[in-house]
C-alpha positions as CSV (number, residue, x, y, z in Angstrom):
1,M,0.0,-0.2,26.2
2,A,1.2,-1.2,22.7
3,A,-1.5,-1.9,20.2
4,H,0.6,-4.4,18.2
5,E,1.6,-7.9,19.1
6,T,5.1,-9.0,20.1
7,P,7.0,-12.0,18.7
8,Q,6.4,-13.8,22.0
9,T,2.6,-13.3,22.0
10,V,2.5,-14.3,18.3
11,R,4.4,-17.5,19.1
12,Q,1.9,-18.3,21.9
13,W,-0.9,-17.6,19.5
14,C,0.5,-20.0,17.0
15,N,0.9,-22.7,19.6
16,A,-2.7,-22.3,20.7
17,L,-4.0,-22.7,17.2
18,G,-1.5,-25.5,16.3
19,L,0.1,-23.5,13.4
20,N,3.6,-23.7,12.1
21,P,5.4,-20.6,13.4
22,R,7.6,-20.4,10.3
23,K,4.5,-20.0,8.1
24,V,2.6,-17.3,10.0
25,A,2.8,-13.5,10.7
26,V,0.6,-10.9,12.3
27,V,-0.4,-7.7,10.6
28,G,-2.0,-4.7,12.3
29,P,-3.2,-3.0,14.2
30,M,-6.1,-2.0,12.1
31,M,-9.6,-0.6,12.6
32,P,-12.3,-3.2,13.2
33,R,-14.2,-1.8,10.2
34,V,-11.6,-3.3,7.7
35,K,-13.2,-6.1,5.8
36,E,-11.5,-9.4,5.1
37,D,-11.6,-8.8,1.4
38,S,-9.7,-5.6,1.8
39,I,-7.1,-7.5,3.9
40,Y,-6.6,-10.1,1.2
41,E,-6.3,-7.4,-1.5
42,I,-3.6,-5.6,0.5
43,L,-1.7,-8.8,1.3
44,D,-1.9,-10.1,-2.3
45,G,0.1,-7.0,-3.3
46,E,3.0,-8.1,-1.1
47,P,5.3,-10.6,-2.8
48,I,6.7,-11.8,0.6
49,F,3.4,-13.6,1.4
50,F,2.5,-16.6,-0.8
51,R,-1.3,-17.2,-0.9
52,P,-1.9,-15.8,2.6
53,R,-5.0,-16.9,4.6
54,V,-6.6,-15.1,7.5
55,A,-6.3,-17.7,10.2
56,A,-7.5,-15.7,13.2
57,S,-7.9,-12.2,14.6
58,R,-8.1,-10.6,18.0
59,R,-8.3,-7.1,19.7
60,D,-5.4,-5.3,21.2
61,S,-4.8,-4.9,24.9
62,A,-7.1,-1.9,24.9
63,G,-9.9,-3.7,23.1
64,V,-10.0,-1.2,20.3
65,L,-7.8,-2.1,17.3
66,L,-7.6,-5.4,15.6
67,N,-4.5,-7.7,14.9
68,V,-4.8,-10.4,12.2
69,L,-2.9,-13.7,12.1
70,I,-2.2,-14.8,8.6
71,D,-1.1,-18.3,7.5
72,S,0.8,-19.2,4.4
73,P,1.3,-22.7,2.8
74,R,5.0,-21.9,2.5
75,E,7.6,-20.8,5.0
76,I,7.9,-17.0,5.1
77,D,11.3,-15.6,4.2
78,R,12.0,-13.7,7.4
79,E,14.9,-11.7,5.9
80,R,12.7,-10.2,3.2
81,V,9.8,-9.2,5.5
82,P,9.5,-5.4,5.9
83,P,8.7,-3.9,9.3
84,D,5.4,-2.6,7.9
85,I,3.3,-2.8,4.8
86,D,1.4,0.0,3.1
87,A,-2.4,-0.5,3.6
88,G,-3.5,2.6,1.7
89,D,-6.0,4.7,3.5
90,E,-5.8,2.4,6.5
91,G,-2.2,3.5,7.0
92,P,0.8,1.1,7.4
93,W,0.3,-2.2,9.2
94,R,3.2,-3.5,11.2
95,V,4.3,-7.1,10.4
96,V,5.2,-9.1,13.5
97,L,6.8,-12.6,13.1
98,P,6.7,-15.2,15.9
99,D,9.7,-15.8,18.1
100,L,11.7,-18.8,16.9
101,S,14.3,-18.8,19.6
102,D,13.3,-22.3,20.7
103,D,13.7,-23.6,17.1
104,A,17.1,-22.1,16.4
105,D,18.8,-25.5,15.8
106,D,15.9,-27.1,13.9
107,L,17.3,-26.6,10.5
108,T,20.8,-27.9,11.4
109,T,19.2,-30.9,13.0
110,H,17.1,-31.6,10.0
111,V,20.0,-31.4,7.6
112,D,22.1,-33.7,9.8
113,T,19.2,-36.2,9.7
114,L,19.0,-36.0,5.9
115,V,22.7,-36.6,5.6
116,S,22.6,-39.6,8.0
117,Q,19.7,-41.1,6.0
118,F,21.3,-40.7,2.6
119,A,24.8,-41.8,3.6
120,V,24.0,-45.5,3.5
121,T,25.4,-48.5,1.7
122,A,23.4,-49.9,-1.2
123,P,22.8,-53.7,-0.9
124,G,24.6,-56.0,-3.2
125,G,27.0,-53.4,-4.5
126,V,24.3,-51.7,-6.5
127,L,24.7,-48.0,-7.1
128,P,22.1,-45.7,-5.5
129,S,19.2,-44.8,-7.8
130,K,19.5,-41.5,-9.6
131,R,15.7,-41.0,-9.6
132,L,13.3,-39.8,-7.0
133,F,10.7,-42.5,-8.0
134,D,11.1,-45.9,-9.6
135,S,7.6,-46.7,-11.0
136,P,7.1,-46.1,-14.7
137,A,4.1,-43.8,-14.1
138,E,6.1,-41.6,-11.7
139,Q,9.1,-41.6,-14.1
140,S,6.9,-40.0,-16.8
141,Q,5.6,-37.2,-14.5
142,V,8.6,-36.3,-12.4
143,K,11.8,-34.7,-13.5
144,Q,15.0,-36.5,-12.7
145,C,17.3,-35.1,-10.0
146,P,20.9,-34.4,-10.7
147,S,22.7,-37.7,-10.4
148,S,25.6,-38.1,-8.0
149,E,27.9,-38.7,-11.0
150,S,27.2,-35.2,-12.4
151,V,27.9,-33.6,-9.0
152,V,30.8,-35.7,-7.7
153,S,34.1,-35.3,-9.4
154,K,35.7,-38.3,-11.2
155,G,38.1,-38.9,-8.4
156,S,35.4,-39.3,-5.8
157,R,32.9,-41.6,-7.4
158,P,31.0,-44.1,-5.2
159,S,33.2,-47.0,-4.0
160,S,32.6,-50.5,-5.1
161,G,30.4,-51.0,-2.0
162,G,28.0,-48.2,-3.1
163,Q,29.0,-45.9,-0.3
164,L,28.3,-42.2,-0.9
165,D,30.5,-39.8,1.1
166,T,28.9,-37.1,3.2
167,P,30.5,-34.2,1.3
168,D,29.0,-35.6,-1.9
169,I,25.5,-35.7,-0.4
170,V,25.8,-32.1,0.9
171,S,27.0,-30.9,-2.5
172,A,24.1,-32.6,-4.3
173,L,21.6,-31.2,-1.8
174,G,23.1,-27.7,-2.3
175,L,22.8,-27.9,-6.0
176,L,19.1,-29.0,-5.7
177,T,18.5,-26.2,-3.3
178,D,19.9,-23.7,-5.7
179,Q,17.6,-25.0,-8.5
180,L,14.5,-24.9,-6.3
181,T,15.4,-21.4,-5.2
182,Q,15.6,-20.3,-8.8
183,L,12.2,-21.7,-9.5
184,A,10.8,-19.8,-6.5
185,W,12.3,-16.6,-7.7
186,N,10.8,-17.1,-11.2
187,G,7.3,-18.2,-10.0
188,N,6.6,-16.8,-6.6
189,F,6.9,-13.1,-7.6
190,K,4.3,-10.5,-8.1
191,R,4.2,-9.3,-11.7
192,L,5.1,-5.6,-12.2
193,K,2.7,-3.1,-13.4
194,V,2.5,-2.5,-17.2
195,F,3.9,0.7,-18.7
196,S,4.3,1.8,-22.3
197,G,5.0,5.5,-22.2
198,A,2.1,6.2,-24.6
199,D,0.1,9.4,-24.1
200,P,-2.7,9.2,-23.1
201,V,-2.2,6.2,-20.9
202,P,-3.9,3.2,-22.5
203,S,-6.5,1.1,-20.7
204,G,-4.9,-1.6,-18.5
205,E,-1.6,0.3,-18.1
206,D,-0.3,2.6,-15.4
207,S,1.2,6.1,-15.5
208,F,5.0,6.4,-15.2
209,E,4.8,7.6,-11.6
210,S,2.6,4.7,-10.5
211,W,4.8,2.2,-12.4
212,R,8.0,3.7,-11.0
213,D,6.9,3.7,-7.4
214,S,5.8,0.1,-7.4
215,T,8.8,-1.1,-9.3
216,V,11.3,0.7,-7.0
217,V,9.7,-1.2,-4.0
218,S,10.0,-4.5,-5.9
219,V,13.6,-3.9,-6.7
220,R,14.4,-2.9,-3.2
221,D,12.9,-6.1,-1.8
222,W,14.3,-8.3,-4.5
223,T,17.0,-10.8,-3.3
224,G,17.3,-12.9,-6.4
225,P,19.7,-12.6,-9.4
226,E,20.0,-9.2,-11.0
227,A,19.4,-10.7,-14.5
228,T,16.0,-12.0,-13.4
229,M,14.9,-8.6,-12.2
230,R,16.0,-7.0,-15.4
231,R,14.0,-9.5,-17.3
232,K,11.0,-8.8,-15.1
233,I,11.3,-5.1,-15.9
234,L,11.4,-5.8,-19.6
235,E,8.3,-8.0,-19.4
236,S,6.4,-5.1,-17.8
237,L,7.2,-2.7,-20.6
238,R,5.5,-2.1,-23.9
239,C,6.5,0.1,-26.9
240,P,7.9,2.7,-27.0
241,A,9.3,2.3,-23.4
242,V,10.6,-1.2,-24.1
243,D,12.5,0.0,-27.2
244,V,14.2,2.7,-25.1
245,V,15.4,0.2,-22.6
246,K,16.6,-2.3,-25.3
247,S,18.5,0.4,-27.0
248,Y,20.2,1.3,-23.8
249,L,21.1,-2.3,-23.0
250,V,22.9,-2.6,-26.4
251,S,25.5,0.0,-25.3
252,H,25.3,-0.9,-21.6
253,P,24.9,-4.7,-21.3
254,D,25.9,-4.7,-17.6
255,A,23.2,-2.1,-16.6
256,T,21.4,-2.8,-13.4
257,S,17.6,-2.7,-12.8
258,G,18.2,0.7,-11.1
259,D,19.9,2.0,-14.3
260,L,16.9,0.9,-16.4
261,I,14.5,2.8,-14.0
262,E,16.7,5.9,-14.2
263,V,16.7,5.8,-18.1
264,L,12.9,5.6,-18.1
265,E,12.8,8.4,-15.5
266,V,14.8,10.7,-17.8
267,T,12.7,9.7,-20.8
268,F,9.2,9.6,-19.5
269,G,9.4,11.2,-16.0
270,P,7.8,14.6,-15.3
271,V,10.1,17.6,-15.8
272,A,10.0,19.9,-12.8
273,S,12.5,22.2,-11.2
274,T,13.5,22.0,-7.5
275,T,11.4,25.0,-6.7
276,E,8.4,23.6,-8.4
277,M,8.7,20.2,-6.6
278,L,9.0,21.9,-3.2
279,H,6.0,24.1,-4.1
280,N,3.9,21.0,-5.0
281,F,4.9,19.3,-1.7
282,H,4.0,22.4,0.4
283,S,0.7,22.6,-1.4
284,T,-0.3,19.1,-0.1
285,F,-3.3,19.9,2.2
286,Q,-5.7,17.6,4.0
287,K,-9.0,17.2,2.1
288,E,-12.5,17.5,3.6
289,K,-13.4,14.2,5.4
290,E,-10.0,12.8,4.7
291,A,-8.6,10.7,7.5
292,L,-5.4,12.1,9.0
293,S,-3.6,8.8,8.5
294,A,-4.5,8.9,4.8
295,Y,-3.2,12.5,4.5
296,L,0.0,11.5,6.3
297,V,0.5,8.7,3.6
298,R,0.3,11.4,0.9
299,V,2.8,13.6,2.6
300,E,5.2,10.6,3.0
301,Q,4.9,9.9,-0.8
302,G,5.8,13.5,-1.5
303,L,8.8,13.3,0.8
304,R,10.1,10.1,-0.8
305,L,9.8,11.7,-4.2
306,L,11.9,14.7,-3.0
307,V,14.5,12.4,-1.7
308,S,14.6,10.3,-4.8
309,R,15.1,13.4,-7.0
310,G,17.9,14.7,-4.7
311,V,15.9,17.8,-3.7
312,I,16.2,17.1,0.1
313,Q,18.3,14.7,2.2
314,S,16.7,11.8,4.0
315,S,17.7,13.4,7.3
316,E,15.3,16.3,6.6
317,M,12.2,14.1,6.2
318,D,11.1,14.1,9.9
319,S,11.3,17.8,10.3
320,L,9.5,18.5,7.0
321,R,6.9,15.9,7.7
322,I,5.8,17.4,11.1
323,R,6.0,20.9,9.7
324,Q,3.7,20.1,6.8
325,M,1.3,18.3,9.1
326,R,1.0,21.4,11.2
327,R,0.3,23.7,8.3
328,G,-1.6,21.4,6.0
329,T,-4.2,19.8,8.3
330,L,-7.7,21.0,8.8
331,N,-8.7,22.8,11.9
332,S,-12.1,21.0,11.7
333,D,-10.4,17.6,12.2
334,P,-10.3,16.9,16.0
335,V,-7.6,14.2,15.5
336,A,-5.4,16.7,13.6
337,V,-5.9,19.3,16.3
338,T,-4.9,16.8,19.0
339,I,-1.8,15.6,17.1
340,R,-0.6,19.2,16.5
341,A,-1.0,20.0,20.2
342,Y,0.7,16.8,21.3
343,Y,3.8,17.4,19.1
344,Q,4.0,21.2,19.7
345,D,6.8,21.2,22.2
346,T,8.2,17.7,21.8
347,L,11.0,16.2,19.7
348,T,10.3,15.6,16.1
349,P,8.9,12.1,15.7
350,G,9.7,9.6,12.9
351,Y,7.2,8.3,10.5
352,V,6.4,5.1,12.3
353,A,6.0,6.8,15.7
354,L,3.8,9.6,14.2
355,M,1.6,7.2,12.3
356,E,1.1,5.0,15.3
357,R,0.1,8.0,17.4
358,V,-2.3,9.2,14.6
359,R,-4.0,5.8,14.3
360,R,-4.4,5.5,18.0
361,E,-6.1,8.9,18.1
362,E,-8.3,7.9,15.2
363,A,-9.3,4.8,17.0
364,D,-10.2,6.7,20.2
365,A,-12.2,9.2,18.1
366,Y,-14.0,6.4,16.5
367,V,-15.0,4.9,19.9
368,R,-16.1,8.3,21.2
369,E,-18.3,8.7,18.1
370,Q,-19.9,5.4,18.6
371,V,-20.6,6.1,22.2
372,L,-22.2,9.5,21.4
373,Q,-24.5,7.8,18.9
374,L,-26.0,5.4,21.5
375,P,-28.6,7.9,22.9
376,A,-29.9,8.5,19.4
377,T,-31.5,5.1,19.3
378,W,-34.7,6.4,21.0
379,E,-37.3,8.9,19.8
380,Q,-38.7,11.8,21.8
381,P,-42.5,11.6,21.7
382,P,-44.8,14.6,21.4
383,L,-45.5,16.3,24.7
384,S,-49.2,15.8,24.3
385,T,-49.1,12.0,24.3
386,G,-47.2,11.4,27.5
387,K,-45.8,8.2,26.1
388,V,-42.2,7.2,25.3
389,L,-41.6,5.4,22.1
390,W,-38.3,3.4,22.2
391,G,-36.5,2.8,19.0
392,R,-35.5,-0.7,18.1
């Protein structure tokens, strides 16, 4: 049976806890040994979750792995949620959102309600107020909304009776939504890592490889204006890297964020031939006491680097991944031996299918190890005493 939740079970879970299904998600499955602090550390690295809170957790259908329900004070942007998130040595965690099929028309109904509430006639022919609040104290603390006069054209001003047309209300709400969205793009975004290009790497900064990998992920998930992302990249740079980018922007004012990363790649990236990069990848071996899932993550990072440099095609990743796992894993790792035997005569799996199988085998091996340790809780007494001393 599947170790992860389904959108339907997540929705039932939300209903049972009384949570808003638009503000929750389930991540997992994960090993029970994962601490809550580690979960928060991983989730804080994902810009799609705003101040996530662990609301509940429960075991999977087999009673082995753990799925965690997280709650956010804001609605989660479902279009930006990736299928899984990188949990480091714990492997990728799948992200499952609740089923919202019953609430498909909620937003339309809510907008219609707003329109019907605002499209009213002001008493006594008085024009509707342009402010959200009327008290002097509130006026000093709250910014004024765009007035209907600034949004509605001159030919469609309110009539003498103070009646606002529905299209005018919709236009004003659309403008306000755009402004709020821009504020969210500027504020609710994880800051990029800091990179300067200095050698050696100064304290508090990252190497180019680390900065590039994290920035590429942020650019890929970014749905806001391109100019904002370019500004974010500039804010993350220090001299001399920022000088290189500024000089490039002088002659290329329309450069995209991807162009800026490419310029820094050429300037500060490692210089390696195709043969050398392939050799480095094939030299990626499993370390002693390294979990197979952690080794698989390192292999995946190497494959992504080869694809980004144009050394291999993305269609070659699956075959190279399983081939490297067969030749690079330890014979002393029982999980690796099991996985190699399982995929010996089967079709080449993708990354998600392979990682899910690896983590399942690791969980089973963990349970077997715990069971084998149970008889070790008692001590064998000397033969001369004839007494049994039970450990506590």
